[in-house]
C-alpha positions in Angstrom: -0.1 0.1 -0.1 2.9 2.4 0.8 4.3 2.3 -3.0 0.7 2.8 -4.2 0.5 6.0 -1.9 3.8 7.4 -3.0 3.1 7.2 -6.7 -0.7 8.1 -7.5 -0.2 11.9 -8.3 0.8 12.4 -12.0 2.4 15.9 -11.2 0.8 17.5 -14.2 -1.7 20.3 -14.2 -3.7 21.5 -11.1 -5.2 18.8 -8.9 -9.1 18.9 -8.1 -10.3 18.9 -4.6 -14.2 18.2 -4.3 -15.1 18.9 -0.9 -18.7 17.7 0.0 -19.9 19.2 3.2 -23.0 17.4 4.3 -26.0 19.6 4.8 -24.1 23.0 3.9 -26.7 25.6 3.3 -26.6 28.7 1.4 -28.2 30.9 4.1 -25.5 29.7 6.5 -22.8 30.9 4.1 -24.8 34.1 3.6 -25.3 34.9 7.3 -21.8 34.0 8.2 -20.1 36.2 5.6 -22.3 39.1 6.5 -20.9 38.7 10.2 -17.3 38.4 9.0 -17.2 34.6 10.5 -16.3 32.8 7.5 -13.0 34.1 6.0 -12.0 31.0 4.2 -15.4 30.6 2.2 -15.3 34.4 1.6 -11.9 34.2 0.1 -13.2 31.2 -2.1 -16.0 33.0 -3.3 -14.8 36.2 -3.8 -11.8 34.7 -5.8 -14.0 32.2 -7.7 -17.6 31.4 -8.3 -20.6 30.4 -6.1 -24.1 29.0 -7.4 -26.4 29.4 -4.3 -29.1 27.2 -6.0 -27.7 24.1 -7.3 -30.2 21.4 -7.8 -29.8 18.2 -5.9 -31.0 14.8 -6.8 -34.2 13.2 -5.4 -34.6 11.7 -2.8 -32.5 14.3 -1.2 -30.9 11.9 0.9 -26.9 11.6 0.9 -26.5 8.1 -0.1 -28.6 8.8 -3.5 -27.5 12.1 -4.0 -23.7 10.8 -3.9 -24.6 8.2 -6.6 -25.9 10.9 -8.7 -23.0 13.2 -8.3 -20.2 10.3 -8.9 -22.0 8.7 -11.8 -23.6 11.5 -13.4 -26.9 9.9 -13.6 -30.3 10.1 -11.6 -31.5 6.7 -9.7 -33.3 5.4 -12.6 -29.7 4.7 -14.2 -27.7 4.3 -11.1 -30.4 2.2 -9.2 -29.9 3.3 -5.5 -33.4 4.8 -4.5 -32.7 6.2 -1.3 -31.4 5.5 2.3 -34.2 3.0 2.8 -36.0 1.1 0.1 -37.6 -2.3 -0.8 -35.7 -5.1 -2.6 -38.1 -7.1 -4.4 -35.4 -9.9 -5.0 -34.5 -10.1 -1.4 -38.2 -9.6 -0.1 -36.9 -6.9 2.4 -36.3 -3.5 3.4 -32.7 -2.2 2.4 -31.4 0.2 5.2 -27.9 2.0 5.0 -28.5 3.4 8.4 -31.3 5.4 9.6 -32.1 5.8 13.3 -31.2 3.6 16.1 -34.6 2.2 16.8 -35.0 1.4 13.1 -31.7 -0.2 12.8 -32.2 -2.3 15.7 -35.6 -3.5 14.1 -33.8 -4.2 10.7 -31.0 -5.8 12.4 -27.6 -4.3 12.9 -25.9 -7.0 10.6 -28.5 -6.4 7.8 -27.8 -2.6 7.8 -24.0 -3.0 8.1 -24.0 -5.7 5.4 -26.2 -3.3 3.0 -24.0 -0.2 3.7 -20.4 -1.5 3.9 -20.8 -4.6 1.6 -23.7 -4.3 -0.8 -24.2 -0.6 -1.6 -20.9 -0.4 -3.7 -20.9 -4.0 -4.9 -24.4 -4.8 -5.8 -26.7 -1.9 -5.6 -24.8 0.5 -7.5 -25.7 -0.3 -11.0 -22.8 -1.9 -13.0 -24.2 -0.7 -16.1 -22.9 2.9 -15.4 -19.4 4.0 -14.1 -18.1 6.2 -11.5 -16.0 9.1 -11.9 -13.1 7.2 -10.4 -13.6 4.3 -13.0 -13.7 7.0 -15.9 -10.6 8.9 -14.7 -8.7 5.6 -14.5 -9.5 5.1 -18.2 -8.2 8.5 -19.2 -4.9 7.8 -17.2 -5.7 10.4 -14.3 -5.5 9.2 -10.5 -8.0 9.6 -8.1 -9.1 9.3 -4.1 -11.6 9.2 -2.1 -11.6 10.2 1.7 -14.8 8.6 3.6 -17.0 8.7 0.5 -20.1 6.9 0.6 -19.8 5.7 -2.9 -16.4 4.8 -3.8 -16.3 2.2 -6.5 -13.1 2.2 -8.6 -10.5 0.2 -10.5 -8.0 -0.3 -7.6 -8.3 -3.2 -5.0 -8.3 -2.5 -1.3 -8.6 -4.2 1.8 -11.1 -3.1 4.6 -10.3 -4.6 8.1 -12.7 -4.7 11.0 -11.8 -4.4 14.6 -12.2 -7.6 16.7 -14.7 -6.1 18.9 -17.1 -5.7 16.1 -17.2 -9.5 15.7 -18.9 -9.5 19.1 -22.1 -8.3 17.9 -21.8 -8.5 14.1 -21.0 -11.2 11.4 -18.7 -9.0 9.5 -15.7 -10.7 8.3 -12.2 -9.8 9.7 -11.6 -8.3 6.3 -13.2 -7.4 3.1 -11.8 -6.7 -0.3 -13.1 -3.9 -2.2 -12.6 -1.7 -5.4 -12.0 2.1 -5.3 -9.9 4.8 -6.6 -6.2 4.7 -6.2 -6.2 6.3 -2.7 -9.3 5.2 -0.5 -10.0 5.7 3.2 -13.3 4.3 4.8 -12.9 5.7 8.2 -10.9 3.2 10.5 -12.2 0.4 8.6 -9.6 1.2 5.7 -7.1 3.7 6.7 -3.8 3.7 4.6 -2.4 6.5 6.4 -2.5 5.0 10.0 1.2 4.2 10.3 1.9 7.6 9.1 -0.3 10.0 11.1 -2.6 10.0 13.9 -6.0 10.2 12.9 -9.5 10.7 14.8 -10.7 7.3 14.2 -11.8 5.7 17.4 -15.3 4.4 18.4 -16.0 7.6 20.3 -15.5 9.7 17.0 -17.6 7.5 14.7 -14.8 5.2 13.5 -13.2 8.0 11.6 -16.2 9.3 9.9 -15.8 12.8 11.0 -14.4 16.0 9.6 -11.0 16.1 11.4 -10.3 12.5 9.9 -11.1 13.7 6.7 -9.4 17.1 6.6 -6.2 15.7 8.4 -5.9 13.0 5.8 -6.2 15.3 2.9 -3.9 17.7 4.7 -1.3 15.1 4.8 -1.5 14.2 1.2 -1.4 17.8 0.4 1.9 18.3 2.5 3.6 15.2 1.3 3.1 16.0 -2.2 0.7 12.8 -2.8 -2.5 14.5 -4.0 -4.1 12.2 -6.8 -5.2 14.2 -9.8 -9.0 14.2 -8.2 -9.7 13.9 -4.8 -13.2 13.6 -3.0 -13.4 14.7 0.5 -16.5 13.9 2.6 -17.2 16.3 5.7 -20.3 14.8 7.8 -20.0 16.8 10.9 -22.7 19.5 10.1 -25.7 16.9 9.4 -26.4 15.4 12.8 -26.5 18.7 14.7 -28.7 20.1 12.0 -31.1 17.3 12.3 -31.4 18.0 15.9 -31.5 21.8 16.2 -32.6 22.9 12.6 -31.0 25.1 10.2 -28.8 27.1 9.4 -26.1 25.6 11.8 -23.9 28.7 11.7 -21.8 27.6 14.7 -20.6 24.3 12.7 -19.9 26.1 9.3 -17.6 28.4 11.1 -15.9 25.2 12.3 -15.8 23.8 8.6 -14.5 27.2 7.5 -11.5 26.9 9.6 -10.8 23.2 8.5 -11.1 24.4 4.8 -8.6 27.2 5.8 -6.2 24.5 7.1 -6.3 22.7 3.8 -5.7 25.9 1.8 -2.6 26.7 4.2 -1.1 23.2 3.8 -0.3 24.3 0.2 1.8 27.1 1.9 -0.5 29.8 1.4 -4.1 30.6 0.0 -2.4 32.1 -3.2 -0.3 29.0 -3.6 -3.3 26.8 -3.1 -5.0 28.2 -6.0 -1.8 27.8 -8.1 -1.8 24.1 -7.4 -5.4 23.3 -7.2 -8.9 23.8 -8.1 -11.3 23.9 -5.0 -14.9 22.7 -5.4 -16.9 23.0 -2.2 -20.5 22.0 -2.0 -23.5 20.8 0.1 -25.5 17.7 -0.8 -29.1 18.5 0.3 -31.2 21.2 1.8 -32.6 21.1 5.1 -36.5 22.0 6.1 -37.1 23.2 9.7 -39.5 20.7 11.2 -42.2 22.3 13.3 -42.3 21.8 17.1 -44.7 19.4 18.6 -44.6 15.8 17.6 -48.3 15.2 16.9 -48.4 18.5 14.5 -45.0 17.9 12.8 -45.0 14.2 12.1 -47.1 12.3 9.9 -47.5 8.8 10.8 -48.1 6.9 7.7 -48.5 3.6 9.3 -51.5 5.0 11.1 -53.0 6.8 8.0 -52.6 3.4 6.3 -53.8 1.2 9.0 -56.7 -0.5 7.1 -54.0 -2.2 5.0 -51.7 -5.0 6.6 -48.4 -3.2 6.6 -44.9 -4.8 6.7 -43.6 -4.8 10.2 -40.1 -3.3 10.0 -37.4 -6.0 10.1 -37.1 -9.4 8.3 -38.8 -10.4 5.1 -42.2 -9.6 4.1 -45.0 -12.1 5.3 -47.4 -13.7 2.9 -50.2 -11.7 4.1 -48.4 -8.1 3.7 -50.2 -5.8 1.5 -48.3 -2.6 1.7 -44.5 -1.7 2.5 -43.5 1.6 3.6 -40.0 2.9 3.4 -39.5 6.3 4.9 -36.6 8.5 3.9 -37.4 11.5 6.3 -39.5 14.0 4.4 -40.2 11.5 1.5 -41.4 8.0 1.5 -42.0 4.9 -0.9 -45.1 3.0 -0.5 -45.0 -0.6 -2.0 -48.1 -2.3 -3.1 -47.6 -6.2 -3.0 -50.8 -7.9 -2.8 -53.5 -5.0 -3.0 -55.3 -5.1 -6.5 -56.8 -1.8 -6.2 -55.6 1.1 -8.4 -53.3 3.6 -6.8 -56.0 6.3 -6.7 -58.1 4.1 -4.2 -55.0 3.0 -2.1 -53.8 6.8 -2.0 -57.3 8.2 -0.8 -56.3 8.2 3.0 -52.8 10.0 2.0 -54.7 12.6 -0.1 -57.0 13.7 2.7 -53.7 14.5 4.6 -53.0 18.4 4.1 -49.3 18.0 5.6 -48.5 16.0 2.5 -47.5 17.8 -0.8 -48.0 15.2 -3.3 -48.2 11.6 -4.1 -47.1 10.0 -7.5 -46.8 6.8 -9.2 -46.0 5.4 -12.6 -48.6 4.0 -14.9 -47.1 2.7 -18.2 -45.2 5.5 -19.7 -47.0 8.1 -17.6 -46.3 9.6 -14.4 -49.8 10.4 -12.3 -49.2 12.9 -9.5 -52.1 14.2 -7.2 -52.0 17.1 -4.7 -53.3 16.5 -1.3 -55.9 18.4 0.9 -58.8 20.3 0.2 -57.4 21.5 -3.2 -56.6 18.0 -4.6 -55.9 17.9 -8.5 -54.1 15.7 -10.8 -51.3 16.0 -13.1 -50.3 13.3 -15.6 -46.9 13.7 -17.6 -44.5 11.6 -19.8 -41.2 12.0 -21.4 -41.1 13.6 -25.0 -43.4 16.1 -26.5 -43.7 19.6 -27.5 -43.1 21.2 -24.1 -39.4 21.7 -23.1 -37.7 22.8 -20.0 -34.5 24.7 -19.4 -32.5 21.6 -19.2 -33.4 20.8 -22.8 -35.8 18.0 -21.8 -39.3 17.6 -23.5 -42.6 16.7 -22.0 -46.1 15.9 -22.5 -48.5 17.3 -19.6 -52.1 16.5 -19.1 -54.2 18.0 -16.3 -53.3 20.6 -13.6 -49.4 21.4 -13.8 -49.9 23.2 -10.3 -49.6 19.7 -8.8 -45.9 20.1 -9.2 -45.9 23.9 -9.3 -45.0 23.8 -12.9 -45.6 27.0 -15.1 -45.9 26.8 -18.8 -45.8 29.7 -21.3 -45.1 29.7 -25.1 -44.2 26.0 -24.9 -41.6 26.5 -22.3 -41.6 25.0 -18.9 -40.2 26.7 -15.7 -39.9 25.2 -12.1 -40.4 26.8 -8.7 -41.2 24.7 -5.6 -39.9 21.5 -7.3 -36.7 22.6 -9.1 -36.3 20.0 -12.0 -39.2 18.3 -10.7 -40.5 16.3 -13.7 -37.2 14.7 -14.3 -36.4 14.2 -10.7 -39.7 12.5 -9.9 -39.6 10.5 -13.2 -36.2 9.1 -12.2 -37.4 8.1 -8.7 -40.2 6.4 -9.9 -38.1 4.1 -12.4 -35.4 3.5 -10.0 -36.2 0.0 -8.9 -38.3 -2.9 -10.2 -41.4 -3.1 -8.1 -44.9 -1.4 -8.0 -44.6 1.7 -5.7 -45.9 5.2 -5.0 -43.7 8.2 -3.8 -45.0 10.5 -1.2 -43.4 13.9 -0.7 -44.1 16.0 2.5 -44.6 19.6 2.6 -42.1 21.9 4.3 -42.2 21.9 8.0 -43.4 18.1 8.1 -41.9 14.9 8.5 -43.1 11.5 7.5 -42.8 8.4 9.8 -43.3 4.6 10.1 -43.5 3.0 13.6 -39.8 3.1 14.2 -38.6 6.1 12.1 -36.5 8.5 13.4 -38.1 12.0 13.8 -36.5 15.4 14.1 -39.2 17.5 15.7 -38.0 21.0 16.1 -34.8 20.2 14.2 -34.2 19.5 10.5 -35.0 17.1 7.9 -34.7 16.4 4.1 -35.7 13.8 1.6 -38.5 15.6 -0.2 -38.5 17.1 -3.8 -39.3 20.6 -2.6 -36.7 23.2 -3.0 -36.1 23.5 0.6 -34.6 20.1 0.6 -33.2 20.5 -2.9 -31.3 23.7 -3.2 -27.4 23.6 -2.3 -24.5 26.1 -2.5 -21.8 25.2 -5.1 -18.4 26.9 -5.1 -15.5 26.8 -7.7 -12.1 28.5 -6.9 -9.0 28.1 -8.9 -10.4 27.7 -12.4 -12.5 29.9 -14.9 -14.3 26.7 -16.1 -18.0 26.8 -15.0 -20.7 24.2 -14.9 -23.1 24.4 -18.0 -26.1 23.7 -15.7 -27.1 24.2 -12.1 -27.7 20.3 -11.3 -25.6 18.0 -9.5 -26.4 15.2 -12.0 -24.4 17.2 -14.7 -21.2 17.6 -12.4 -19.5 14.6 -13.1 -18.8 15.6 -16.6 -17.6 19.1 -15.4 -15.3 17.5 -12.8 -13.8 15.3 -15.4 -13.2 18.3 -17.5 -11.6 20.1 -14.6 -9.4 16.9 -13.7 -8.1 16.3 -17.5 -8.1 20.0 -18.7 -4.2 19.7 -18.4 -4.5 17.8 -21.7 -7.5 18.8 -23.9 -7.2 15.7 -26.0 -8.1 13.6 -23.0 -11.2 15.3 -22.5 -14.3 12.9 -22.2 
């Protein structure tokens, strides 16, 4: 491993550092800059470019978003539908790690197996490639520090501490494929014999900002940076779930860590001579109302007339419906119910805290708004209407269901950015009959054991509060062609390979 570490930088052109700060919000950046609390962010923005409204993927959950970011595809192609979803083949819910009660009900072994072993190996579609795989084909090197999605072309070995075997069935070691440089907390730490990192059980086994930034800082100071390096910084997410947005105090800490990274080059000016800094959030965060009874929509109670799957294990023979709740959105799966979705959805449509429900019907998507102003929109790909992303559509019914505006053959979006495509992709992300539920801002969906964030923050829905994120580039004049993260893989490839235009994908 040492020789691989010492030799994965090509030494040609600028390096590209992609720093994904989980739940970083534009309003936190704006507040912090006005108060003079964010000198590093201010420097990057003033000497570069910021788009305050980059459009995330849907569902707006980190695992699905990272799949979109690193493959350049929506879920209908990368096939990871969300943080929790129903696998028809295994006849069970797949959970990559939600709340403690829900993880316990699913079984910690099943959750660890899904998140550590199956996500990159089986669930992420092999019909598409990651940026790590594509850069390797073009002769460029890459690295991932604690990224959830890391599939690449180089072999690595995760090693699990002895004490994990006391309560899990994880093997002592697991071979995985990733970019040339790969860390996955303390489970895969190629720098462990070189520097001391924050990687114990008390600090989430290395899945923390200090581990990530210290690892990247070491690579910079040792002249070992690969051509492209992804750095995942998770610390902001959990406190925002507890207290709600904007999380300015923690953004100040992130600013300090970014400053350390730039200083590792010798100075900020030298940092921009040697590297392109791309800094972004991954999802928005909605402020959830106070008062559990008002803020939480218990879908299992709303659908109590049906035989719902009880969380944990495979579905039973008599199971009619299965719920997979991703905070402010949910999938509802129909297994044995013969009624059309319009009838199954009736109790949901009476719930005014839900924004809309939608399902696929052949080539059409049927979307219904909820509450007293219930209305229906049907749409499909192809047609005479076009949106700002060059996508064409045919719409029938009431466009206001998804807050779509139509004028002179052009579609514009407001409450649901790129709403037609993102919803269509989620409804074609896996092979089973299901319905999508999206909550209104301020409310969270729940099953019996779902985590709740009353008075705090949550995300998952199609709404712009959960969708729009800040995106910063400094060190290059090259700008993204659109404001969607689904298009950023191509942009990041260009940044990385720009030292030799003939290699551009």
